[in-house]
C-alpha positions in Angstrom: 260.9 179.6 240.3 258.4 182.2 238.9 260.0 185.6 238.8 257.4 188.4 239.3 257.1 190.8 236.2 258.7 193.8 238.2 261.8 191.8 239.3 262.0 190.2 235.8 262.3 193.7 234.2 264.9 194.8 236.7 267.1 191.7 236.2 266.9 192.0 232.6 267.9 195.6 232.8 271.0 194.4 235.0 271.8 191.9 232.4 271.8 194.4 229.5 274.3 197.0 231.0 278.1 196.7 231.2 279.8 195.5 234.4 281.3 198.8 235.1 277.8 200.4 235.1 276.1 197.8 237.6 274.9 199.4 240.7 275.9 196.4 243.1 273.7 197.2 245.9 270.7 197.7 243.7 271.4 194.4 241.9 272.0 192.6 245.2 268.5 194.1 246.5 266.8 192.9 243.3 268.2 189.4 243.8 267.0 189.6 247.5 263.6 190.5 246.2 263.4 187.2 244.2 263.6 185.2 247.5 261.3 187.5 249.5 257.9 187.7 247.9 256.2 191.2 248.3 259.4 192.9 249.4 259.4 196.8 248.5 263.1 197.6 247.6 262.7 201.4 247.8 263.0 201.5 251.7 266.3 199.5 251.4 267.7 201.7 248.7 266.8 204.9 250.8 268.6 203.3 253.8 271.6 202.6 251.8 271.6 206.3 250.5 271.4 207.3 254.1 274.3 205.1 255.0 276.4 206.5 252.1 275.4 210.2 253.0 276.3 209.6 256.7 279.6 208.0 256.0 280.3 210.7 253.6 279.8 213.5 256.1 281.7 211.9 258.8 284.7 211.1 256.5 284.8 214.6 254.9 286.1 215.2 251.3 288.8 213.2 250.0 289.7 211.5 253.4 292.8 209.6 253.9 292.4 205.9 254.3 292.5 205.8 258.1 289.8 208.6 258.2 287.6 206.6 255.7 287.9 203.5 257.6 287.2 205.2 260.9 284.0 206.6 259.2 282.7 203.1 258.2 283.3 201.7 261.6 281.7 204.7 263.4 278.5 204.9 261.1 278.0 201.3 260.1 279.2 199.4 263.2 278.5 201.8 266.0 275.6 204.0 265.0 273.7 201.5 263.0 275.0 198.2 264.6 276.1 196.4 261.6 278.4 193.4 262.0 279.5 190.2 260.8 278.0 187.0 261.7 280.6 184.1 261.9 277.8 181.5 262.6 276.0 182.4 259.3 278.3 180.9 256.7 275.9 178.1 256.1 272.8 180.3 256.1 271.6 181.6 252.7 269.9 184.5 254.2 273.1 185.9 255.9 274.0 186.8 252.1 270.5 188.2 251.3 271.3 192.1 251.4 267.5 192.8 252.4 267.9 190.4 255.4 271.3 191.8 256.2 269.7 195.4 256.4 266.9 194.1 258.4 269.0 192.2 261.0 272.1 194.4 260.8 274.0 191.1 260.7 275.4 189.0 257.7 278.3 187.6 255.8 281.2 190.0 255.2 280.6 189.8 251.4 277.0 191.3 251.9 278.2 193.7 254.4 280.8 194.9 251.8 278.3 195.9 249.5 
């Protein structure tokens, strides 16, 4: 596999930082970019920022666990239509965060990011 220079640089940056400093969503999208030639990651990152903002607004500051869970369900599940895909456990794309964002379906591990 030939890794495009931009992806190579981002992956090298990820390799060189400590585990606690890794932005998991950004890392997952960079890996997704390896499998989808020409994918521009900026729109996906903006979408994730929007989700974070909307969940935060819904949940409020320092929410109790029930309120935080409700915010995730309402924003991700109901407002944006995200959900698990039990039939996709053998499908590599169901773990690809860019595909999960595009289709609003995927493996639980990808949805958890």
